[in-house]
C-alpha positions as CSV (number, residue, x, y, z in Angstrom):
1,M,0.0,0.0,0.0
2,S,1.4,3.4,-1.0
3,I,1.6,6.4,1.3
4,N,-0.4,8.2,-1.3
5,C,-3.3,5.8,-0.9
6,I,-3.3,6.3,2.8
7,K,-3.2,10.1,2.4
8,L,-6.2,10.0,0.1
9,G,-8.2,7.9,2.7
10,I,-7.2,10.3,5.4
11,K,-8.0,13.3,3.3
12,K,-11.5,11.8,2.7
13,I,-12.1,11.5,6.5
14,Q,-10.7,15.0,7.2
15,S,-12.9,16.6,4.5
16,I,-16.0,15.8,6.7
17,P,-16.8,19.1,8.5
18,V,-17.3,17.5,12.0
19,N,-14.1,15.4,11.9
20,L,-11.4,16.6,14.3
21,G,-8.5,14.8,12.7
22,A,-7.0,11.3,12.2
23,Q,-3.9,9.2,12.8
24,V,-2.6,6.2,11.0
25,F,-0.5,3.5,12.7
26,R,1.5,0.8,11.0
27,R,2.8,-2.5,12.4
28,T,4.9,-5.0,10.5
29,N,5.4,-8.5,11.7
30,G,7.5,-10.5,9.2
31,T,5.8,-10.2,5.9
32,I,2.5,-9.0,7.2
33,T,1.8,-5.3,7.6
34,K,-1.3,-4.0,9.3
35,F,-2.6,-0.4,9.5
36,T,-4.9,1.1,12.1
37,V,-6.7,4.3,11.5
38,I,-7.9,6.4,14.5
39,S,-10.3,9.3,13.7
40,Y,-11.5,11.9,16.1
41,W,-15.0,13.3,16.1
42,Q,-17.0,16.0,18.0
43,S,-19.5,13.5,19.2
44,R,-21.2,10.2,18.4
45,D,-24.0,12.2,16.7
46,A,-21.3,13.6,14.5
47,I,-20.2,10.1,13.6
48,R,-23.8,9.2,12.8
49,A,-24.1,12.1,10.4
50,F,-21.2,10.6,8.4
51,A,-21.7,6.9,8.9
52,G,-25.5,6.5,9.4
53,N,-27.3,5.1,12.5
54,D,-25.2,2.0,12.7
55,I,-21.8,3.7,13.7
56,E,-20.2,0.2,14.1
57,Q,-20.7,-0.6,10.4
58,V,-17.4,-0.7,8.5
59,H,-17.2,1.6,5.4
60,P,-14.3,0.1,3.4
61,L,-12.4,2.3,0.9
62,L,-12.7,1.5,-2.8
63,K,-9.1,0.1,-3.1
64,D,-9.2,-2.1,0.0
65,N,-9.6,-5.2,-2.2
66,Q,-6.9,-4.2,-4.5
67,Y,-4.4,-4.1,-1.6
68,L,-5.8,-7.4,-0.1
69,I,-7.0,-5.5,3.0
70,E,-9.2,-7.5,5.3
71,P,-11.2,-4.8,7.2
72,E,-12.4,-5.3,10.7
73,T,-16.0,-6.6,10.9
74,K,-17.0,-3.8,13.3
75,V,-15.8,-0.3,14.0
76,K,-14.8,0.2,17.7
77,H,-15.6,3.5,19.4
78,F,-13.8,4.9,22.4
79,D,-14.2,8.1,24.4
80,V,-11.0,10.0,25.1
81,L,-10.6,10.4,28.8
82,L,-7.1,11.8,28.8
83,D,-4.8,13.2,26.0
84,R,-1.3,14.3,27.1
85,R,0.2,14.5,23.6
86,Q,2.2,17.6,23.0
């Protein structure tokens, strides 16, 4: 997967007005590389405005199959309790 493909996916997320940003993490173990995307939103209602009522439904990107990506079966949501990044 190219960095340009990742940037396009993040750009799509960040183009949504209620999105507060996103991060991409990469982990390589031998020949397998996995990516995790974390996106930040104003509220769960803001997520619903983008994703619909079932905010746990996965919305894969068009090129996921091309890159042999096996998306998660459900989106996981967490509330940020503490953020000490600088």
